[in-house]
N, C-alpha and C positions, 0 to 999 in steps of 0.2 A: 601940622597941617591935620587938620579933623577929615574925615569922612563922612558924609550923610548917609544916615541909617537908610538902607533899599526901600523904595517906595513899593508894596506889593501891588501886583498888578491885579485889576477885577478879574473874576474867573471866567473862563472861556464858558459861552453856551454851549449846552450839548447841542442842539441843534446846527449849530456853526461848525462846532468839532466834527459829527457825523457829516456835514456835507463837504468840508476840507479831504476826511478819509476817504470818501467816494471818488474821487480825484485819482488815487492811487490804484493802478492796474496791477492786479495780483494772479497767479497761478491759484487754480482752484485746486485743494488736496482734501483730502479723506483721511485724518488720523484714527488710525486702527488700533485698539488695544484689546489685551484679551486676561481672564483669569478664569482658570479652568475651563467651564461651559459655556462661560459668560462672555460673549463676543458682544464688541462694540464697535461704532464708527461715527466720526463728526466729521462735518464739512468745516473748513478752516481756511483762511487766508493768510492769516498771520503766521507765516513759517519762513525761515531764512537761515542760510548758511552763516555760520559763526567761525569755524578753523579749518584749514585744510591739514593742519600737522598738529594734534590728530584730527581727521575728518569729526565735524560736530555741527549738529545743526540745532534750532530753536524751533519750538512750536508754544504758541502762546493759547492757555484752555482757561474758560471760564469754572471756577472752583465748584460751581453748581451741577455741573454735567458729570455726567454716569462717566466721562472719557477721563475726567480726573483724576477720580477715583481707582481705574483701574490703573493708570500709568503711575501715578502714587505707589501704590500698593504693591505693584509688579515689577515696577522699575523698567519697561518695556514699551514701545510703541513703535508703528511704522507711518509714514508718511506715504502716501498714494497719490503721486500727481496726476490729476485726470485728462485723458484725452479730449478732444473737443467734441467726439461723439458720445460723451460719459455724463452730459449735463442733467439726464434722470439720476444718475447713482449721486449727484452732487445736491438735487431736490431731497433725494431718499433719506440720505444722511444728515441733513439739515435740520428733520424732525427726529422726535424719541419715539421708537418704536420697539415694541416687545420683543421682534425678532429681526433686527435691521439686516441680518446677513441670509433672510428667507429668500430664495430663488436669485441670489446675487454670487455670479462666479469669481470665486477666490480660492487661493492655495493658501500655504501655510510656510513661514520664514522662520529664520533660524531661532527668532525669539517665542516664536510660539505666536505671533500677531498675526491674524489674517492680512493677505496680500491680495488686493485686487486686481484682475486679470483686465488686461488690455489697456492699465495703467500706464502712460509715457516713460514714468520712472515710479519705484519703488526703492524707499530709504528705511531700511530698518537700523531701529538705534535701542540701544541701552543708557538709562536713564543717569548722567552725571551729574547733572547741579539741576537745584529749582529755586525760583526767586519769586516772591510775591509780590504784584504788583498791581494795586487797587482790586479789582474782583475778580482777577485772573492769577493763575502761574506762568511762568516762563519757564518752560521744561526745557534744560539742555542735555541734548543725548549724542552718547557718542556713537559713529555711525559703524556699524559691524557687517551690514551687508546692501547690496545694491545692483538693480537691475534696471536696465534702460531698454526701450524699445522706439525706433523711430515714427512718429507720431506727431502731431499737431496738438498744443495743450489747450486746454479749456481756461479762459480767463474771466475773471470779475470785475467790472470798471461801471461806476456810476449806477449801481443798483441793479445791474443786469449782466447777463454771462455772455460773454463776446469771443472771437476768433481772431486769429493773427491775420492782419491784411497784407499781400505782399506788397514791397515798395518797388519802384522802379530806379535804377541810379544809386549815387551814392549817399551814403548815411554820412551828414553834416552833424 
């Protein structure tokens, strides 16, 4: 019995793809990196857990950004999960600034990357793997440090920042 060759589907329109992705709610993060005196941060929602043994996460970074070069060169990055009241930082790190950390409260982690004060959680990573995907690189980091504080996260959904809403009753 012979099989018919698969028929290639027409490409998805960019606008349709973007509309579908806007329906995906995500925590807002700032991925920070450092090379010597050069500090950088970029706002991102493409971050997720990969493994618990060993603890690993991934962050997807456009190859045209400063962050991409710093992470690729130094092998380190930190994921700062923003709190609901840190929307101004999300906007700040979404822009390309000469001095992105000027006036921003931060400390230093085990990897040397800047860690944002008052973030819901900070996850420090050493680069373990990288995979090219279209215009981006998927950086897989082995987690070398974590700090958490009880705060509400900032979310991004349908092109805007959102907050969690309390629900009553059981989750179905």
